[in-house]
N, C-alpha and C positions, 0 to 999 in steps of 0.2 A: 117528309114533304119534298115534292118534286118541283123542278124549275117551272113547269107549265102551271103549277098552282099559284105562283106569285109573279110571274113575268108580266110585263106590260105588253099588250098586243097593239095598242094604238101608237105605232112607231112613226116618227116624223122622218121622212126621207127627202133627199135632194139629189138633183142631177149632178153627175160629176163635172159637168161643164158650167155649172153655175158659178158666179163670182163669189168672193168672200163677203161682199156687201149683201148679196142676196141671201147667203147663209145666215149672216147676223140678223137680217130682217126677219127671216123665217123663224129663227131661234127665239127672237124677241116676241113675235106675234103669237107663237105657240107655247111660249113660256117653258122652253126646254133648254138644257145645257149642252146637248149634243144632237147631232143629226147623223143618220145612217146614209152614207153615200151609195147610191144605186150602182149596181153592176153595169158595165158597158156592153156586156155580152154574156152568152151562156158559160163561157170558160173563165170569166173574170171573177173577182171576189168582192164582197161588200167592203166598204171602208167606213171610217168613223171620223167625224170632225167635231171638235169640242171648242168651248170658249178658250181654253188653254192653248189649243193648237192655233186658233186664230190670233190670239194675243201674241204668242211667240213669233208667229210669222210677221205680224205688223211691227212689233217692237224690235225684235232681234235682227230681222232681215230688212227692216224698213220697206216692207212690201206695200204695194198699192192694192187696196181692197177691191178696186174695180178692175184690175188687170190680172189678178191671180185667181185661178180656178180652184174650186174645192178639191178637185182630183189631184192637184199638184202638192197639197199640204196634208191631205187626210192620212190617217193611220190605216194601212192596208197591207195585208188582209186583216180585217178586224177579228179579234179573237171571238170564237163562237162555241156554243154548247148545244147539246140536244135537249129538247123539252122534257124528256123522260129521265134526265139525270138527277140524282139526289142533290138538293141544295147544299148540303154539307160539303160536297166535293167542289162545287162551284165557289163556295165561300172560301175554302182553303186555297184554291187557285187564285182567287182575286186578292187575298191577303198576301200570299207568298210572292205573287208577281206584281203587286201594286197596281192592279186593274181596278178602275172605278165602275166599269160597266162591261158587260159582254152581250153579244148578239145571241139570239136563239134561232137556230136554223132547223127546219124540218125538210128533209129531201133537198137540201142545199138551197132552200128558199127561205126568206125572212119570215119568222113566225112571231118574233117579239124581241124585247130587250130586258135585261135584268141588271139592276144597279145595286151597289152596296146598300144604298138607302132602302130599297125594296126588301132586301134580306133582313136588315135591322128592324124595319117596320113589322115584318111578319113575325119575327122573334118576339118583339115587344107585345104584339097582339096575342100571341099564344101565351105569354106570361100573365096577361091580364085575365085570361079565361079561368 
């Protein structure tokens, strides 16, 4: 099984200049736990912001969700894989490095996202067949 077979292509993105409040509102309205932070230019990298990132910023740093931009707190560069990679390799990477999600890039452009839940769901689905 390849990454492209189980990745989600409907990826929710956000501007790097958006505030944490805007990020939280978007996450809530789209019912997602993470957002891909768009590149600021052709030589930039994608970032990733999660609920954990936001909570850590708000609680640990006593940050103001209206004054802090997503770009300031996102994980960047986000770990990415190619859509033609075997899922077993990605699963091993995710477990060994404690990643919950990875971006899928094709020609250095966003093609999708793959989470641990996606992998587990596909394994369970195969087991039921």
